[in-house]
N, C-alpha and C positions, 0 to 999 in steps of 0.2 A: 707264089705271091697271093693267090686267091685265099689260100689257107691262112696266111699271115693276116690278111685284111679281115677275114672272118673272126680270127682270134682277137684282134684288136677291138673289133666291134663288140664282141662278147664282154671283154674286160671293161669297156666304156659303159655298157649298160649295167654291169655289176657295180661299178663305182657310183653310178647315178642312184641305183637302188639303195646302196649303203648311205649315201648322202641324204636321200629322202627319209630313210629310217632315223638318222640322227636328228633331222629337222622335226620329225614327228615326236621323237623322244623329248626334245627341248620344249615343244608346244605342250606336251603332257605335263612336264615339270612346271612350266609357267602356269598352266591351268590349275595344277595342284596347289601352287603357291597362292594364286588368287583365291582359291577355295579356302585355304587356311586363313587368309586375311579376312575374308567375308565372315568366317566363323568367329574370329576374334572381334570384328566390328559388331556382329550380331549379339555377342555376349555383352559387350560394353553398352550397346544401345538398350538392351533389356534392363541392365542395372540402372541406367539413367532414367528410363521410363518409370521404374519403381520409385526412384528418388524424387522425381517431379510430382508423382502422385502423392507421396508423403508430404512434400513441401512444395506446393505450387508457386511459391514466391522465390524459388532458387533460379535467378536470372541466368547465371553462368551454366547451370545444368541444362537449361533449354538450348543454349547456344551449342554446347557440345553434342547434345542429342540430335539437333538438326544437321550438324555437319556429318555425323556418323550415318544417319538415315539417308542423306544425299549420296554418300559413298556406296551404300548397298542398294540404292535405288528402290527403297520401300516407299512408294508414293503415298499409299493410304496412311501408313504410320507417320510419315513425314507431314502429311496434311493435318492429321490429328494433333501432332506436337505443336505445329504452328498455330492452330486454332486455340489450343489451350494457352499458349504463351500470349496470344493476342488478347485473350480474355483478361489476363492479369497484368499485362504491361502494354504500353504503347510501343510499337516497333519502330526501329530506325529505318532510314531510307534504304540502306543496304539490305536489310532483312526483307523489306517489302519487295524490292526489285528482284531479289533472288527467288522469292516465293512466286511472284508474278511470271517470271521467265520460265520457271518449271511448269506452271499451269498453262502458259501459252504454248509451250513445246508439245504438250500432249492433248491440247484442245482440238477436237475434230468437228463436233456438231455445233449447231447454233445455240443449243442450251448451254453447252460448256463455255461458249464465248460470252453468253449473257452472264454466266457465273463469274467470269473474269472481270466483266464490267463492274459488277457488284463489289468484287475484291478491290478494284481500283478506287471505287468510291470510299471504301473503308480506309484505304491507304492514305488518300490525300487528306483525311480528317485528323490524323495523328499529329503531324508536324508540317510546316510549310517547307516544301521541297520542289525546287525547279526541275530537278532530274525526274521526280515522279510524275509531275505534270507533263513533261516532255514524253515520257514513256506512254502515258495515257493518250496523248494526242497521236502518237505514232500508231498505237494499237487501233485507235479510231479510224485512222487513215486506211489501215488494213481491212477495215469492215465497210469501206465505201460501197462495196457491191450490194450491201443490204438496203432495205427500204429506208429512204431518207438518210442515206449514208453521208452525203456531203453536208447536209444540215447538222448531223450529229457531230461531224468533225469541227465545223465552225463553232458550234455550241461549246464543245470541249475546249477549243482554243480561247474562246471568250472567257470562260470560267477560269482558265489558267492565268490569263492576263489580269483578271480581277483579283486573283489571289496573290500572284507573284510578279505582275507586270511592272510594279514600282520598285522591285528589288534592284537597287542601284548597281550592285556588283554583277548579278546574274540574270536580271530580267531581260536583257537584250537577246538572250538565247531564244526565249519563247517568242519574242516579236519576229526574229529572223525566221524561225520555223513557220510561223503563221504566214509571213510574207512569201516564203518559198512555196507553201501549199497554194496560196492564191495565185501566184505567178504561174504555177503549173496549170491551174484551171484556166487562166487567161490564154496560155499557149495552146491548150486544147481547143478553146473557142476560136482562136485566130487561125488554126489549121483548116478550119472550114471556110476561110475567106477566099479560097481559090474558086469556090462556087458562089453562085448568087445567094445571098443571105436574105431570109425573110425579115420582115419588120420586127418580129418578136426576137429573132436571133440577134439582130443589130442592137436592140435594146438590152438584151442580155450581155452582149459584148461591152457596151458602154457602161453598164452597171458594174461589170467585173473590173473595168479600168478604174472607175470611181472607188470601188471597194479597196483596190490596191493603194490608191492615192490616200484614202482615209486612213489606212493602216500606217502608211509612211508618216502622215501628219500626226497621228496619235502617238506614235513611237518617238518622234522628234520633239514632242511637247513634254516628254518625261526625262528627268535628269538621270541618264544612264551612262555607264562607261562606254567609250568608243562612239560617242555621238557624232563626231566629225566624220567617221567612216560611214555611218548611216546616211548622213546628209550627202556625202559624195555618191553613194549608191543611188540615192533618189535622183540626183542631178543626171547621172548617167542613164538611168531608166527613162527619164523624161526625154532625153536627147536621142534615144534610140528611134523614136517615131515622133515627128512634129505634131501629129494629131493628139498625142497624149497631153499636150499642154492646154488643149482646149478646155475651158471651164475650170482650170486649176488656179486657185488664189495663191500665187507664189508668195506675195508679200505677207499674207496671214501666216503661211507655213514658216517663212523665215523669221517672223516675229516670235512665234512660239518656240522655234529652235533656239534663238538667242536668249530668250527668258530661261529656258531649261538649261542652257549651257552655263548661264550665270548661277543658277541654283547648284549645278554640279560642282562648280568651283568652290562653293561654300561648304558643301557636304563632303567633298573629297578628303579633307583632313580627318574627318571622323571615320571614313571608310579605311583610310590608311592606318589609323590607330587600331581599328578592329583587326586588321590583317596582321599587325605586328604585336598585338597584345597576347599575354599569357592568360591562363585560366583564372589566376588570382585577380587580375586587373580588368578582365573583360567586362564584368558587370558594371564597373564604374564608367568604362568607355561607352557602353550601351546607354547608361542613364544620361550621360552628357549629350549623346546623340539624340535621345528621345526628348530631352529638355529643349533642344534646339528645334526639333520638328514640331513640338507642341506650341512653341512660340509663333510658328507660322500659321497655326490654326488650319491645318489640312488633315482631317481625321483619317482619310484613306491612307496617306503616307505614314501617319503615326501607327495605324493598325498594322500595316505591312511591316514596319520596323519592329513592333512588339512581337509579331509572329516570328521574325528572324531571331529576336532575343530569346524567346522561350524555346525555340528550337535548339539554340546553342547552349542555353542554360536551363535545361528542362528540369533539373532538380533544385532550382532556386525558388523556394516557396514565396519569398518576398517579391520576386519579379512577377510571378503569376498573380499575386495579390494586387500589385500595382496595375497590371493589365486589366484585371476585372474591375477595379475601381474606376479606371479610365472609361471603360465601356459603359459602366453604370451611369457615369456622370455626363458622358458626351453622346454616344451613339444611342443607347437605350433601345436596342433592337433585341427582342426576346430570343430569337433563334441564334443570334451571334453570342449574346451574353451567356446563355445556358450551355451552348456548345463549348465555349472557353472554360466555364466552370467545371464541366464534366471532364474535360481534358486535364484541367489543373489538378483535380483530386486523383486522377489516374497516375499522374506523374509524381505528385507529392502527397500520398495518402496520409502521411504522418502529421500534416499541418491542420490543426483544428480551425484556425481562422478561415482557411479555404473552404472547409465544409460548412462553416457558418454562413459565408457569403453565398454558397450554393443554395442553402436552405432559404435564405432571404430572397434570392433571385427567383426561386420557384414560387414563393409566395407573391412576390411583386408582379409576376406575369401570370398569376392566377392559375397555376397548375393544380391538378386534382390532388386531394388529400392523400390518396394511396401512393402517388408518385413521391410526394414529400416524405411520407413515412418510410418508403423503401430507401430513399437516400439517407435518412437518419439511421436506419438499420445498417446500411453499408458503412457509415461513419463509425458506428460503435464496434463493428467487427474488425476494423483495420488495426486498432491498438495504438493508443497515444502513450507518450512517455511520462506525463505528469497528471496529477489530479486536477490541476488548473485547466488543462486542455479539455478534460471530460466535463468539468463543472461549467465552463463557458459554453460548450456545445449543448449541454442539457438546458441551460438558461435560454439559449437562442431558440431551441425547439419549444420550450414551455411558453416563451413569448408568442411564438406562432400559434400554439394551441389556445392561448388566451384570446388572441385576436380573432380567431375563427368562431368563438362562442357568441351567439346572439343573446345579448343580455336583456333584450326586451321580452324574451319568453321566460318560461319557468326555469328557475335556477337549478332545478334538479334534472335538467334535460340531459340527453345523451352526450352532447358536446361537453357539458360540465363534468359529467362522470368520466369522460375520456381525459379531461384536464386533470382531475384528481388522481386518476390512475397514472398519468404521466408524472405527476409530482411524487407519488409513492414509488414508482419505478426508479426515478432519478435518485431519490434518497437511498433506496436499497442498493442500487448499483454502486454508488460512490462509497457507501459503508462497507459493501462486500469486498471491494478491491483496495480501499485506502483507509478504512476505519474512520476515525474522527478527523483525520487529515484530508479526507475527501471534500469536506465542506466545513473548514474550521470556523468560518464566520457565520455559519448557518444561513447563507444567502438564499438558498432554495426554500428552506422552511419559513424564513421571513417573507419571501415573496408569496408563498402559499397563504400565510396568515393574513397578509394584506388583501389577497383576493377574497378570502372568506369574510373579512370585515367590510371591505368597501363594496364588493359586487354582490356577494351572496347574502349579506346581512345575517351572518351566522356567528354571533359573538361567542357561543359556547365552543365551536370548533376553533375559532380564533384564539381563545384562551388556552385550549388544549395544546395547540401548536406552540404557543409561547411557553407553556410549561415544559414541553420537550426541549425547546431552545435553551431555556435557563438550566435545565438538568444536565446539559452537556458542558458545564463548567463556566457558563457566562453569567451566573448569578452574583459574581463578585465585582462585576464591572458596571459602573454607573451609566456608560453609554448604552448598553443593552436595555437596562431598565428604563431609561429615558425614551428610547424608541418604542418600547412596549406602552409606556405611559402616554405618549403622544397619540397612538392609535386608539388606546382605550378611551382617552378623553374625547376623541373625535367621533367614535362609533359605539362607545359603551355607555355606562351610567355612573353617577357619582358614587354610589355605594361600592361598586367594584373598584372604582378609581382610588378611593381613600384606602381601601384594603391594600391595593397595589402600592400606594405611596408608603404605607407602613412597612410592607414586606421589603420594598426596595431600600428604605432607610436602614432597616435592620441588617440586610444582607450585604450591602455595598461596602467594599473595603478600600477601593482606590480613592474615591472622592465623594463622600456622602454629602458634602456641601451642595453639590449640584442638584441632588435629589431634594434636599431641603429647600433650595431656592425655587425649584419647580412646584413643590407642594405649597410653599408660601404664596406664589403667584396664583395658584388655583384657589386657595382660600380667600385671597383678596378679591378675586373675580366673582366667585360663586358661593363662598362659604358663609357661615354664620359666626357669631361671636363664640359660641361654644366649640364649634369645630376649629376655629382659629386658636383658641386657648388649648384645645386638645393637641393640635399640631405643635404649638410652642413647647408644651410639656414633653412630648415625644422627642422633638428635635433637640432640646437642651439636654435631656437625659442621654440621648445617643451621642451627641457631640462631646459630652463629658467622658463617656467611655472611649470614644475615638481619641480625644486629646490625651487621656491617661495612657492609652495604648501607645500612641505615638511618642509620648514622653518616655515610657519604659523602653521602647525600641531605640530611641535616641541614646538613653543611658547605657543600654546593652551594647550598642554600637560604639559608644565612647569607651566603654570598658574594654571592648575587644581591641580597639585601636591602641589604647594605653597598654594593654597586655602584650600586644604585638611589638610596640615600641620598647617596652621593658625587656621583652625577650631578646630583641635585637641588641639592646644596650648590654644586657648581661652576657649574651653570647659573645659580643665584641670584647668585653672585659675578660671573659674566660679565655678567649683566644689569645688576648694579650698576655695573660698570666702564664699560659702554657706555651708561650712562644719559645722556640728553641734558642738557646744562647748563641749558637752559631749564626742563626738568622739575624739576631740583634747585632752581632759583631759585623756581619756582612752589611747590614744597613748603615752601620757606622762608617764602614769603608767606602760606601757609595758616594760619600761627600768629599773624599780626599784620596790622594795617591792616584793610582792608575785607573780607578773607577770614576773619578770626578768628571772625566770627559763625556761619559755616557749616562751619568746620573740625571734624573729629571730635575729641572730647575727648581721645582717646588721643594724637593728634598734638600737641595743645597741651600736654598733660602732659609728653610726652617732650621736646618742644622746650624747655619752661620748665625741666624738670629738668636738661637738658643745659646750658642757659645758666647756671643757678644753680651747677652744678658747675664750669663753666669760670670763672665769676666768683670762686668761692672759691679755685680753683687760682691764678688771677692775683693775687688778694689775698695769698695765701701767698707767692708769688714776690716780690711787691713788698715784703713785710715783711722779706725776707731781703736785699734789695738796698740799696745806699746811697741817701741822700736825693737828690732831683733838684736841679739848680743853681737859683740864684735867678732868678725871672722865668719859669720853665718852666710852661707851661699844658698840662694833659692834654687831648688831643682827645676830645671826647665823641662816642660813637656815637649817631646819630639814625636815625629811620626813613627820612630822606631818602637816606641812604647806600644803602639797599637798594631804593629805589623803582625800578620799571622805567622805561626811557626812554619818552618819549611815543609813539614808534612802536609799542612793544610793548603799551602800554595800549590803543591804538586797535585793534590786532590782536585783543587779548583781547576787547574789546567787540564786535568784529565776530564773533568766535566765539560770544559769548553771543547775539548776534542770530540767528545761523544755527541754533544748537543749542537755543535756548530757555533761559529762566532759571527757577530754582526759584521756585515760587509757594506762599506759605503757604496752608494749607487754611482756607477760610472755611465753617464748618458752617452758616451762615445761608442759604447758597446751595444746599445739598444737595437741597432739595425741588424745585428747578427745574434741576437738573443731572443728566445721565445719563452713564454710563460705557460707552463703546463699545470693544469688543475684537474679537479674531480678524480684524483687518483685514489685507489684503495689504500687504506692505512698500511696494509701489509706489503705494498709494492716498494722494493728497495732500489738503490741506484743501479744495480746490475741489470735489473729488468728494464729500467728506463734507457740505459745505454744500449741495450740490445735492440730496442725499438728504433732508436735514432741513428745507430751506428752506420747503417747502410747509406745514409744521406751525405756523410762527409766526416770531417774531423770535429770531434767534440773537445773543445779546449777546456771547458769547465762545466761541471754539473753541480748545482747547489740545491739539495733536497732540504726543505725547511722543516725543522723539528721543534717540538715543544721542550719544556724544561726537564722532562724526563727522558728525552732522547727519542721520543716517538714521532713518526712522520705526521705532518699536518695535512698531507694529501695534495701538496703542490710543490713545484720546484722551478728552477730557472736553468735552462740549457743554453750554453754559449757555444756557437759554432765558429769555424775558422773563417767563414765568409758570409756576407749577406745573402748570397744565392742559396747557400745551404740552409739558412734560417727560413728563407722563403719556401723552400721545398718542404721544410718541416711543418709549415702551416697546413699542408695538404694531409698531414696525419691527424688533423682534427677529427674527433669523434671515433677514432680507431680504438677498439676495445683492448684494454690491458688487464689481464686476469678477470675477464668477464665484465669489466666496467668501462664505459666509454670515457676516454680522456679528452679534455678540452685544451686545444693548443691555440694560443693567441700571441699577438705581438707584445713585446715588453714595453710597458709604458709606466714611467715613474709617477705620473699624475693619476691618482685613484679615480678622480672624477671624469677623466677622459678615457679611461679604459673601456674596452668593449666587454660586454657581459659574455661569460663563457656559455651561457644558456642560449643556444642557437636554434632551438625548435621554433616552429612557426607559431605566432600568437594570433593568427586570423582564423576564420572558420575553415576547417579542413573537412570537406564533405565526404572524402573517401576514407576518413580515419574516425574511429570510434574511441570514446573515452569510457573505460569500464571501471567502476568502483564498487566497493563492498565485497571484493573477492576474499576467499579464505587465504590466509598468509602462507598456507602450505601448497597452494596451487602452483603448477609448473607451466612453463612456456608450451610444452608439448600438449598438455591438457587443454590449454586455451586454444591452440591451433586445431585440435580435434573438434572443439565446440563450434568455432567460427568458420572453419573452412567449408562447411556444408552450404554456406550462403554465398560463396563466391571465391574467387582466386585471391589468396592472401599475399600481400607484399611484405608485411613485417608484423611481428607481435613483440611488444616490449613491455616487460613487467617493471614497474617503478620500484626501486629498492632504496634502503638506507645505505649509508656509507659502508656499513659492515656486511652488506649483501642480503640482509633480511628484507622480505617483501613488505611494502606499505599497504598491500591490498588494492593497488591501483594498476591499471595496464592500459596500453594503447594498442588497438588492433587496426592495421592499415590494409585496405584493399586496393586493387589496381584500378577499380572504377567506382564511381559514386553510387551507382544503382545497387551494387552488391552491399555496400555499407548501409544504404537506406533500408534494405530488406532485412539485413542482419539486426539493425536497430529495432525494427518492428517486432521481430521474433524473439530476441534475447533479452530485451529490457524487462526486468522483473522476474527473470528466471532464477531458479535456486541452484546453487553450487555448494555442495556440502551442507552446512547448516546456515549458510548466508544467502540473503536475497541480493542479487546483483542488479546494479543500476547502470544502464547504457545510454550514452548520449553522443551526439555529433561533437567531435573534438574542437574546442576553441579555448586554448590555454590562456590564462590571464596574462596581461603584459607585465613584464618585470619592472618593478618600481625602483628608482634610485634613492637609496637612503630614506626609506619610508618613515623611520622613527623620527628623524629630524623634521620631515615635512609635517607629520602629525603634530609634533610639539609646536612648530611654528604657527600652525593653524589654531592651536588651543588658546583659551582666554588666559591672559597673564594674571597672576595673583601673588600675594606675599612678596613684595619687593618690586614687582613689575619689571619693565625694561627687558632688554634682550637677555636670554638665558645662556649661560655657558654650560657646555656639556663635557663631562669627563670621559673616562674610559668606558667602552661598551655602550656609549650613548646615554649614560646616566647623568641626570642633571645635578650640577653642584648647587648646594643650597643657596637661596637668595635672601634668606632671613639674616638680618644683621646680627652678628654675635658680639658687637662692640657695646659695652655698657653705655647707657644714656648719658652718663656724666662725661663720657669721652667723645660723644658724637658732636659734630660741627653744627652749630645753629646757623641756618641760612639767613637769619635776619640780622646777624652781626657782620659788619664789614670788617675786612682784614686789610692790613697794610701789606705792601709788597714784602717787607722785611719779615713779616710774621706769617706769611701765607702757608708755609710748610708746617707750622705747629700752631693750630688755632688757639689763641689766648683765651677765648671764651669757653673752652671746653674743659677747664681745669677746676678742681675743687681744692682750694688752698687750705693750709692748716689753721688759718685764723678764722675759718668759717665763711668764706665767700661762697656765694650761691651759684657760681658758674655762669652768670649772665653779664659778666664784665663789671659788676658792682660788688662792693664789700659791705656786709652787714646791712643789706637793704638799702644802702645809699644809691642815689640815682646817678652817680658818676659814670662817665664813659671812658675812663682811662684804660688804655690797652695794656694788658699784662705782658711781661717779658717772656720770651721762650724759656721753657724749663730745661734744666740739665738732666743728665741721666740719674743723678742722685735724687733730684726732685721727683722724677718719675717713679723711682723706686719707693720713696716715702709715700707718694700718693697712692700707689697700688697697695702698699702695706696698710695704709689707713682704710682703704675700701674693704680690704679683706677683714680687718678688725670689725668694721661696721656690719659686714655680713655675718660674722661669727656672733 
């Protein structure tokens, strides 16, 4: 037995050793796996570090780099990446809290804790965040053991309440944390009550109670969510000890509470709208909320709400601008205004108006010149999208430079030289990047010329600048010359002014009369008789040239119009002569037989009128001829004479089969029919059936074709039930052969149909509109260019119906920040041989029937009245084609019996003049209605007169 026991023990120990070996093997494998992952993370982190060094504005690259460095616990590299990101971007609350937690976990010395305090100070400057202030307060509580620790905690809480205590939705969190801290301090003081308290300790205890009561009172005076709960807690706290009610003004507290509760009831709908709104409507809801708060004239509440707004809509430049303008007009506190300006340009560096407000704020609060200059250099380095942005920024800075010059000293002072240098640099900068389009109106040069004339009294430099302005293509316009003349007259001399008048009169092409009028006024005011006569000679000679030139231009334009009309007329006749006989025969059949039902009314009317006229003419001829011989039978014209041969009918039926036939609209099928459009011309019925076959039974598919049997790119799909048609609507925008099809409900009323164009027409801050692309560029090439600036959601190249690129594209990112930085870096870049233009996407709204709207808004002419529009929106002529001799005179009254045929509109064979009188007699006898024969004779008589 002993041997067996010993053997069993040996086996057990052996099994334990094997199990231990297997555990160690698994640990080694896990360690190897972790090591492999670390190597992969290290490789990816190194690549991202190089990426952000090359492009420090790649927001998403920073995010990925920080995540990787957190995984491999590289604290120094992680700190460096965060610092670099913070220099270029304001950080979100989540990024700041993550950074602060990492630093708090490794902080050991007082110096490291002081560095964390500085980090908190930087964090609370970016955006208003209740969570950040709460973290800051809790960190301060952890440092209570330091010198003045309690005072520091209270100071932190007070700053937090000043910044976010009026936050209606989240402010109560800060108040409750503050009360909790003070309540703990009260409990610590009360724990000493078991022993005899000194007078100072008793005063400290009473002060602590009063401090808590004050916090309760202040909180209940603010309209915050869950106010009733706070009031209940206050009541319970008072009832815990009867002595706590001593010296407390309960009525005053209750009055403040009721007032705040009433305010809360009024702002609660705005808060609910913000909670339920999407990104597109949030700005409008915030503006409505701000409008309400401004009407109450409480700057503290308005500022808090603005801080909430810009935190939620940090990329909305217009919202930052409104915030700055409010602070400038109401608060006017330099530290507040400048801080907001700095944050605004960090969030929206592409907005030139924000930089301009920043520059003016620095000047208003008398900041040093070097600081203003540094901000200007930062603004120039961010890159704007248009020349107008740069030009406005330069003008703003030049205005500042002009205002800092002391004009009472020497005009050649250092400040004046700096101003001239700024003018030169602005002109060179705009010309370098935009050419003549940088300052098309020469606004900067005109400003410079005014400075030289009005302030520096330097007419030679003034004239040199104006020579540069006129040399840039402005010498043909009277407005520029008049501006030059006005300043020359004010600060120059008569000799140069007369020369200037002569040059202006000779060069102006658009309206030299204005130059002549200005010259005439000058000679009347200051000239002599000789100078006046000299002016008149010059002016008459020039106006003769101008009038001759205008006459020649008018004649040439008239000839061009006549030539165009003649070409249209000849081309129309040529087309009529070359018309296929079959087409003519087809037009004949449009008015009779089986085509009569679908023929246009105008065709039937014209045809029937022509037939009636021919019949009357034939009847008139037959009446003048001799009677036919006995037994003669007139051959009747029947429809059989004009029927097409059987071969032609079959061919026509074949064409009907190929092209499709007209189908009457059946409104009872609309609920189970969908309209499909934007199809490629090459897509056939089989491909369409394949797309919709999975949804149910397709009872009918009508692909609309043109007269040659080619698809028009749209069709009607009828399903077996309305539910299947409803499911088909979800196929909207699904690509078919690389082109998105539009699926909409079937609606017979064209004016009530929904547009197939369902893209957003509002400002899309996460989507860029790219134009000027080479037509050969591919989607993959665009993705390679734009993906370096952030995570792409979609890239769409705009194409024609045949699939060829239009040179336009939309690039959509997942977040707005990436789109903003891509805009800054890619606008103006070169792709192939083209310069690409990039802007935030805001497609224009689709207009309904713009042609008709434009015509309705135009001034009526030639016929007046409402215009009738024919096919393709072309207007039918309103010029009367009826001869004057047949027109109705409105001055002649008609009897009811003759209202249909105006008696005064005829020219009789005996020489009546058409005014109801014969041979000039003044009778008023009403003529009888004419017969068809009379009408024919009248028309033949007019024709003879024309011949």
